[in-house]
SERO-4910 file (N, C-alpha, C, O; in steps of 0.05 Angstrom, whole numbers):
BEGIN
 pado doro    nc1    nc2    nc3   cac1   cac2   cac3    cc1    cc2    cc3    oc1    oc2    oc3
  Unk    A     15    -23     -1      2      4      1     14     20     -1      9     34    -21
  Unk    A     38     26     18     53     50     18     73     58     -6     80     81    -11
  Unk    A     83     30    -22     93     34    -49     75     51    -68     82     69    -83
  Unk    A     47     41    -64     26     50    -85     23     82    -73     17    100    -89
  Unk    A     26     85    -51     16    113    -45     48    134    -46     49    159    -44
  Unk    A     67    119    -47     89    133    -50     91    143    -87    104    161    -97
  Unk    A     77    125   -100     92    126   -131     68    146   -141     70    162   -160
  Unk    A     47    145   -127     24    165   -128     25    193   -128     18    211   -143
  Unk    A     42    192    -99     53    218    -92     74    225   -111     72    248   -119
  Unk    A     90    214   -119    122    219   -132    107    230   -166    114    250   -179
  Unk    A     87    211   -172     70    221   -202     66    250   -201     75    268   -216
  Unk    A     50    253   -180     37    278   -178     55    304   -173     50    327   -181
  Unk    A     79    295   -160    101    311   -157    114    323   -187    117    346   -194
  Unk    A    119    301   -197    129    298   -222    112    327   -243    122    346   -253
  Unk    A     84    319   -243     76    331   -262     58    359   -248     44    372   -263
  Unk    A     60    364   -227     71    390   -216     93    404   -222     96    429   -224
  Unk    A    107    391   -225    139    399   -238    136    404   -269    141    426   -278
  Unk    A    129    388   -282    120    393   -310    102    416   -313    109    433   -329
  Unk    A     79    420   -302     64    444   -301     69    469   -297     59    488   -309
  Unk    A     90    470   -274    103    495   -267    123    500   -286    122    523   -293
  Unk    A    138    488   -295    158    487   -317    147    502   -343    155    523   -352
  Unk    A    125    484   -354    113    495   -376    104    520   -376    107    531   -397
  Unk    A     91    535   -355     79    555   -353    108    579   -347    106    602   -356
  Unk    A    128    571   -335    153    591   -327    169    591   -354    172    613   -364
  Unk    A    179    570   -367    189    567   -387    177    577   -410    192    588   -426
  Unk    A    160    576   -413    138    592   -431    149    623   -433    162    635   -450
  Unk    A    138    633   -405    136    662   -398    168    671   -400    173    690   -414
  Unk    A    186    659   -389    212    673   -383    232    660   -402    254    671   -406
  Unk    A    225    640   -411    248    625   -417    264    608   -408    263    605   -383
  Unk    A    282    593   -421    300    564   -403    316    580   -385    318    572   -362
  Unk    A    329    602   -392    357    612   -386    342    635   -352    352    639   -329
  Unk    A    322    643   -361    314    661   -341    296    646   -323    281    659   -308
  Unk    A    297    624   -322    268    617   -299    290    597   -284    300    577   -294
  Unk    A    292    606   -264    303    596   -242    291    569   -224    266    566   -221
  Unk    A    308    555   -214    297    530   -204    275    526   -178    258    510   -173
  Unk    A    286    551   -166    269    563   -141    240    570   -148    219    567   -136
  Unk    A    249    585   -179    215    598   -187    198    572   -188    176    571   -178
  Unk    A    210    554   -199    198    522   -207    186    513   -186    162    508   -187
  Unk    A    198    509   -167    188    485   -139    167    501   -121    150    491   -106
  Unk    A    175    534   -125    150    553   -108    130    546   -122    111    537   -109
  Unk    A    129    547   -151    109    547   -168     90    518   -159     66    518   -153
  Unk    A    107    497   -162     96    472   -160     92    459   -136     84    436   -134
  Unk    A     97    475   -115     92    477    -85    105    449    -76     93    434    -61
  Unk    A    134    443    -89    150    417    -79    172    434    -68    175    458    -69
  Unk    A    186    416    -56    216    411    -43    240    414    -69    243    401    -90
  Unk    A    256    438    -60    279    447    -79    295    420    -87    313    422   -103
  Unk    A    290    403    -79    311    373    -91    295    362   -109    308    351   -127
  Unk    A    274    360   -111    252    351   -129    263    350   -154    265    328   -166
  Unk    A    270    370   -164    274    375   -197    298    354   -208    300    342   -229
  Unk    A    318    353   -179    346    333   -186    335    308   -181    342    289   -196
  Unk    A    320    306   -162    316    275   -162    303    268   -184    314    253   -199
  Unk    A    276    279   -190    262    263   -206    272    270   -236    269    250   -251
  Unk    A    280    286   -244    292    303   -276    326    300   -280    336    298   -303
  Unk    A    343    300   -254    363    303   -259    380    329   -263    405    330   -266
  Unk    A    360    355   -262    367    383   -260    348    390   -274    329    376   -281
  Unk    A    353    421   -281    337    439   -299    334    429   -326    311    429   -334
  Unk    A    351    421   -341    353    410   -367    338    388   -370    327    385   -392
  Unk    A    336    372   -353    319    345   -351    290    350   -354    275    337   -368
  Unk    A    286    372   -338    251    381   -330    247    392   -360    227    389   -373
  Unk    A    267    406   -367    257    421   -389    250    398   -417    233    403   -434
  Unk    A    266    375   -415    262    362   -436    241    345   -426    229    331   -443
  Unk    A    235    343   -406    208    330   -397    185    345   -409    171    335   -426
  Unk    A    182    370   -400    168    392   -404    152    386   -439    130    382   -448
  Unk    A    182    388   -452    174    384   -484    163    363   -492    146    363   -510
  Unk    A    173    330   -472    161    314   -486    126    302   -477    111    285   -484
  Unk    A    125    325   -455     97    323   -452     82    337   -466     58    333   -468
  Unk    A     95    360   -482     80    382   -503     64    362   -524     41    358   -532
  Unk    A     95    350   -530     97    336   -558     77    309   -558     70    299   -579
  Unk    A     70    299   -534     52    275   -527     20    288   -534      3    279   -549
  Unk    A     18    308   -519     -8    325   -518    -12    336   -546    -35    331   -553
  Unk    A      0    346   -562      2    355   -590     -3    329   -605    -23    328   -620
  Unk    A     12    309   -602     11    287   -615    -22    271   -613    -36    260   -632
  Unk    A    -27    273   -588    -58    259   -579    -74    276   -600    -94    264   -607
  Unk    A    -70    299   -611    -97    313   -627    -88    308   -655   -105    300   -671
  Unk    A    -59    314   -664    -55    315   -688    -49    294   -701    -51    294   -726
  Unk    A    -40    270   -687    -35    244   -699    -58    231   -708    -55    228   -732
  Unk    A    -80    220   -699   -100    211   -709   -118    223   -728   -131    210   -743
  Unk    A   -119    248   -728   -128    269   -753   -110    268   -777   -119    273   -799
  Unk    A    -86    261   -773    -72    261   -794    -77    234   -807    -84    236   -831
  Unk    A    -74    209   -797    -80    185   -804   -103    182   -814   -107    165   -832
  Unk    A   -126    200   -803   -155    201   -816   -154    211   -845   -166    200   -863
  Unk    A   -139    235   -848   -134    253   -876   -117    238   -894   -125    237   -917
  Unk    A   -103    229   -889    -86    211   -899    -99    189   -915    -95    186   -939
  Unk    A   -113    175   -901   -129    149   -907   -155    169   -925   -160    159   -947
  Unk    A   -167    187   -920   -183    194   -939   -174    209   -966   -187    205   -986
  Unk    A   -154    224   -966   -130    235   -985   -129    215  -1007   -136    220  -1030
  Unk    A   -117    189   -997   -114    162  -1015   -135    153  -1027   -138    147  -1051
  Unk    A   -152    151  -1006   -181    133  -1017   -189    154  -1045   -194    144  -1067
  Unk    A   -191    184  -1040   -197    202  -1062   -173    199  -1084   -171    218  -1099
  Unk    A   -159    182  -1087   -139    185  -1109   -121    206  -1112   -111    217  -1132
  Unk    A   -119    211  -1082    -98    239  -1088   -111    264  -1104    -97    284  -1109
  Unk    A   -132    263  -1110   -144    283  -1138   -133    310  -1127   -114    310  -1112
  Unk    A   -145    332  -1134   -150    363  -1128   -179    363  -1108   -178    373  -1086
  Unk    A   -200    353  -1116   -215    353  -1102   -213    337  -1075   -217    349  -1054
  Unk    A   -208    316  -1076   -198    302  -1049   -178    318  -1032   -178    313  -1008
  Unk    A   -163    337  -1040   -147    349  -1034   -159    374  -1018   -150    383   -997
  Unk    A   -183    384  -1032   -197    407  -1025   -208    396   -998   -204    410   -978
  Unk    A   -222    371   -995   -232    364   -970   -219    364   -950   -227    372   -928
  Unk    A   -191    352   -957   -171    342   -927   -159    362   -925   -147    363   -903
  Unk    A   -156    386   -944   -145    409   -926   -161    431   -913   -150    451   -902
  Unk    A   -191    427   -918   -207    445   -902   -207    422   -874   -204    433   -852
  Unk    A   -209    403   -875   -210    384   -848   -185    392   -829   -188    398   -806
  Unk    A   -160    390   -843   -133    390   -830   -132    423   -816   -123    427   -794
  Unk    A   -146    448   -835   -146    469   -822   -162    471   -797   -150    480   -777
  Unk    A   -197    463   -794   -207    463   -777   -196    439   -753   -207    443   -732
  Unk    A   -182    421   -753   -167    402   -735   -147    425   -725   -144    426   -701
  Unk    A   -134    440   -739   -110    457   -723   -127    480   -715   -118    493   -696
  Unk    A   -148    487   -723   -157    515   -707   -173    499   -680   -173    511   -658
  Unk    A   -185    475   -681   -192    468   -658   -174    460   -637   -177    466   -614
  Unk    A   -153    443   -649   -125    446   -623   -113    472   -612   -112    477   -588
  Unk    A   -105    487   -633    -95    509   -618   -108    539   -619    -96    559   -611
  Unk    A   -131    540   -629   -144    562   -625   -165    561   -606   -167    579   -589
  Unk    A   -184    536   -605   -210    535   -592   -200    523   -567   -211    530   -546
  Unk    A   -182    507   -566   -175    487   -541   -163    509   -521   -149    527   -531
  Unk    A   -168    507   -490   -152    525   -471   -135    510   -464   -115    522   -457
  Unk    A   -131    481   -462    -98    472   -462    -76    481   -485    -52    482   -484
  Unk    A    -87    484   -497    -63    493   -521    -49    523   -504    -25    526   -500
  Unk    A    -66    540   -498    -53    562   -481    -34    558   -457    -24    577   -445
  Unk    A    -31    526   -452    -11    521   -427     14    522   -441     31    537   -433
  Unk    A     20    506   -464     42    507   -479     50    518   -494     74    518   -499
  Unk    A     23    541   -510     35    561   -533     59    576   -535     73    581   -555
  Unk    A     60    583   -511     88    597   -510    114    591   -508    133    607   -511
  Unk    A    113    566   -502    134    546   -502    141    536   -527    164    529   -530
  Unk    A    122    533   -547    132    521   -574    138    541   -592    155    536   -609
  Unk    A    122    571   -590    129    586   -603    159    608   -595    167    628   -607
  Unk    A    169    595   -571    196    607   -564    212    582   -578    230    590   -593
  Unk    A    210    562   -577    225    533   -593    229    538   -624    250    535   -638
  Unk    A    202    547   -630    206    555   -670    214    579   -670    216    586   -694
  Unk    A    221    599   -650    242    618   -655    264    623   -654    279    634   -669
  Unk    A    267    611   -627    303    607   -615    300    572   -607    291    564   -585
  Unk    A    307    557   -625    299    528   -617    331    519   -599    355    527   -601
  Unk    A    316    501   -582    340    486   -567    342    459   -572    324    451   -587
  Unk    A    360    442   -564    361    419   -580    338    401   -573    336    380   -585
  Unk    A    321    409   -555    297    403   -545    276    399   -571    261    380   -575
  Unk    A    281    424   -588    259    426   -611    259    396   -628    237    386   -634
  Unk    A    285    382   -635    285    358   -646    260    338   -631    249    322   -646
  Unk    A    254    339   -609    231    324   -598    205    325   -612    191    308   -623
  Unk    A    201    358   -609    171    366   -622    172    358   -653    155    345   -664
  Unk    A    192    367   -664    191    366   -700    198    336   -703    191    329   -726
  Unk    A    210    317   -690    204    290   -699    184    271   -693    175    253   -706
  Unk    A    177    280   -670    146    269   -661    122    273   -677    106    255   -683
  Unk    A    121    293   -682     92    309   -692     94    326   -715     77    323   -733
  Unk    A    114    344   -717    114    365   -733    122    361   -769    113    371   -789
  Unk    A    140    344   -766    155    335   -792    126    316   -810    116    323   -831
  Unk    A    120    296   -796     97    279   -804     79    301   -821     74    305   -845
  Unk    A     72    315   -794     40    331   -796     44    349   -820     26    350   -837
  Unk    A     70    365   -822     76    382   -846     75    367   -873     62    375   -893
  Unk    A     92    342   -871     99    335   -896     73    323   -912     72    318   -936
  Unk    A     49    320   -888     27    305   -899     10    337   -906     -5    337   -926
  Unk    A     12    355   -895     -2    379   -908      8    388   -940     -7    393   -959
  Unk    A     39    387   -939     46    396   -968     50    377   -988     58    384  -1010
  Unk    A     42    347   -980     38    326  -1007      2    334  -1017     -6    330  -1040
  Unk    A    -17    346   -994    -45    355  -1004    -45    378  -1012    -62    384  -1029
  Unk    A    -26    395  -1004    -33    426  -1023    -14    419  -1048    -22    426  -1071
  Unk    A      8    407  -1046      8    399  -1079     -3    385  -1099      0    388  -1123
  Unk    A    -17    368  -1088    -41    350  -1105    -60    373  -1113    -71    373  -1135
  Unk    A    -64    393  -1096    -91    415  -1100    -78    435  -1124    -91    442  -1144
  Unk    A    -52    445  -1119    -38    464  -1131    -24    455  -1154    -12    469  -1171
  Unk    A    -26    425  -1153     -8    408  -1184     25    422  -1186     35    437  -1203
  Unk    A     33    410  -1163     62    418  -1164     68    397  -1148     51    384  -1136
  Unk    A    101    392  -1149    113    373  -1141    107    372  -1109    107    393  -1097
  Unk    A    104    348  -1096     99    347  -1064    121    353  -1056    121    374  -1043
  Unk    A    150    339  -1059    173    352  -1047    183    374  -1054    206    376  -1046
  Unk    A    175    394  -1066    184    414  -1081    186    438  -1057    169    435  -1040
  Unk    A    201    459  -1052    204    475  -1037    177    491  -1040    169    501  -1019
  Unk    A    166    494  -1057    138    512  -1061    117    496  -1045    101    509  -1031
  Unk    A    116    465  -1048     91    457  -1023     97    462  -1004     79    469   -988
  Unk    A    123    459   -995    131    463   -970    123    489   -956    112    489   -934
  Unk    A    132    517   -973    122    533   -962     89    541   -967     75    554   -950
  Unk    A     84    537   -980     53    531   -980     36    523   -964     13    532   -960
  Unk    A     52    497   -949     43    490   -930     42    504   -899     25    505   -881
  Unk    A     68    512   -903     69    533   -873     54    553   -875     43    558   -853
  Unk    A     47    566   -893     27    586   -903      8    580   -890      3    592   -869
  Unk    A     -5    564   -897    -30    556   -892    -27    549   -857    -46    559   -844
  Unk    A    -14    538   -846     -7    529   -821     -7    558   -811    -26    563   -796
  Unk    A      6    574   -815     13    606   -803    -15    622   -807    -21    639   -791
  Unk    A    -30    614   -828    -51    630   -826    -75    625   -804    -93    641   -799
  Unk    A    -70    597   -792    -80    590   -767    -72    600   -744    -87    607   -726
  Unk    A    -44    600   -742    -26    599   -718    -28    627   -705    -26    630   -680
  Unk    A    -32    655   -733    -31    677   -729    -53    688   -705    -49    706   -689
  Unk    A    -76    673   -707    -95    673   -680    -91    668   -659   -108    672   -642
  Unk    A    -65    655   -655    -62    644   -632    -33    666   -623    -35    679   -603
  Unk    A     -6    669   -639     18    687   -635     11    708   -639     29    724   -635
  Unk    A    -11    720   -645    -13    752   -651    -44    759   -644    -56    778   -654
  Unk    A    -56    737   -624    -82    746   -618    -85    776   -607   -105    788   -615
  Unk    A    -64    793   -585    -65    815   -574    -84    837   -596   -105    848   -591
  Unk    A    -69    839   -618    -83    864   -641   -108    845   -647   -129    858   -643
  Unk    A   -112    826   -654   -142    827   -656   -160    828   -640   -182    836   -647
  Unk    A   -155    822   -616   -171    825   -595   -178    850   -581   -197    854   -567
  Unk    A   -155    870   -589   -157    900   -583   -176    907   -608   -199    913   -601
  Unk    A   -172    908   -635   -190    914   -654   -222    901   -653   -243    911   -661
  Unk    A   -217    877   -641   -246    866   -637   -259    878   -616   -283    882   -618
  Unk    A   -243    886   -594   -254    909   -562   -264    875   -548   -287    870   -540
  Unk    A   -246    860   -548   -249    833   -533   -228    821   -514   -205    829   -515
  Unk    A   -234    805   -499   -218    791   -489   -207    761   -494   -185    751   -490
  Unk    A   -232    750   -505   -230    721   -520   -242    720   -545   -260    737   -550
  Unk    A   -236    705   -561   -252    695   -584   -278    687   -568   -279    675   -547
  Unk    A   -301    698   -585   -327    689   -582   -336    667   -602   -323    662   -623
  Unk    A   -359    653   -596   -371    634   -610   -380    645   -642   -380    628   -659
  Unk    A   -385    666   -648   -390    680   -664   -367    682   -684   -367    682   -708
  Unk    A   -340    685   -660   -318    690   -683   -310    666   -696   -304    663   -720
  Unk    A   -311    646   -675   -308    625   -684   -312    608   -710   -298    593   -723
  Unk    A   -347    617   -712   -360    607   -735   -353    622   -758   -356    614   -781
  Unk    A   -343    645   -753   -329    659   -783   -304    647   -787   -297    643   -811
  Unk    A   -287    640   -767   -258    624   -770   -262    595   -785   -248    586   -803
  Unk    A   -283    585   -776   -287    557   -787   -296    562   -813   -282    545   -825
  Unk    A   -308    573   -830   -311    584   -851   -286    599   -871   -280    591   -893
  Unk    A   -277    616   -861   -256    635   -872   -228    614   -879   -215    609   -900
  Unk    A   -225    607   -854   -193    597   -857   -200    569   -874   -181    567   -889
  Unk    A   -215    549   -879   -212    531   -897   -219    543   -920   -206    534   -940
  Unk    A   -230    556   -924   -237    571   -962   -212    582   -958   -196    568   -970
  Unk    A   -200    605   -946   -169    617   -958   -151    586   -960   -134    585   -978
  Unk    A   -153    567   -946   -130    548   -955   -128    533   -984   -110    529  -1000
  Unk    A   -164    525   -985   -170    518  -1010   -164    531  -1029   -157    520  -1050
  Unk    A   -168    566  -1027   -161    582  -1047   -138    585  -1056   -132    591  -1079
  Unk    A   -117    578  -1032    -90    583  -1039    -78    566  -1064    -57    573  -1075
  Unk    A    -93    543  -1072    -91    521  -1093    -84    539  -1126    -69    533  -1145
  Unk    A   -102    564  -1123    -98    568  -1149    -81    598  -1149    -82    611  -1170
  Unk    A    -62    611  -1121    -44    622  -1125    -21    613  -1141     -9    591  -1143
  Unk    A    -17    636  -1153      6    632  -1177     34    649  -1165     39    673  -1163
  Unk    A     47    627  -1158     77    635  -1138     96    648  -1156    111    666  -1150
  Unk    A     95    634  -1188    117    654  -1200    109    676  -1208    126    692  -1214
  Unk    A     77    685  -1211     70    712  -1222     71    726  -1194     66    750  -1197
  Unk    A     75    719  -1171     68    738  -1147    107    742  -1143    115    755  -1123
  Unk    A    122    734  -1158    155    735  -1157    163    752  -1172    186    761  -1172
  Unk    A    142    761  -1190    155    782  -1214    149    811  -1209    157    828  -1225
***
């Protein structure tokens, strides 16, 4: 009984540290976040970080692994569903349009509508802007596959080579059109006169963002460069 109780207590302590680290690393960055700040936030003993994670670096890695797992729990099933639907549709332009709409709505649901994403959004954005060695965890576990699938779908819709730089950049542009509502939300909140997105805002975005993604199939990259 005591062993079970100790394990439960240990699991809770580890999770409290991960939660505290996720918030503080996101707000202050790795270097500016001290271990005393973390344990105070987590409500645990100063020795707990060393005991459970081997130090601040180990805790940061555990935080990134936790984020990757949570993102993967949303993205991986959706990506598999979209992949099957895309292939079933013969990888046609029509199938690409249906799949890109589903992908954009899935990204919108996970990153913008979900309150959970707010817990780790800052740390993911920091890793994108100033990557640490831990970024490999995010990239290898979820981002590379999802980005690659999106590139192939967009390539089918735009009638370009799936492994081309253009396909990659088009995919990133579609992702960016969604993430801008998270990373630059303060500007739009002030313009809207609100502190949160409302149901009506989400209704508009549910229509607007997928439609923009499909319409991007017709964008002429060569013409834009002239």
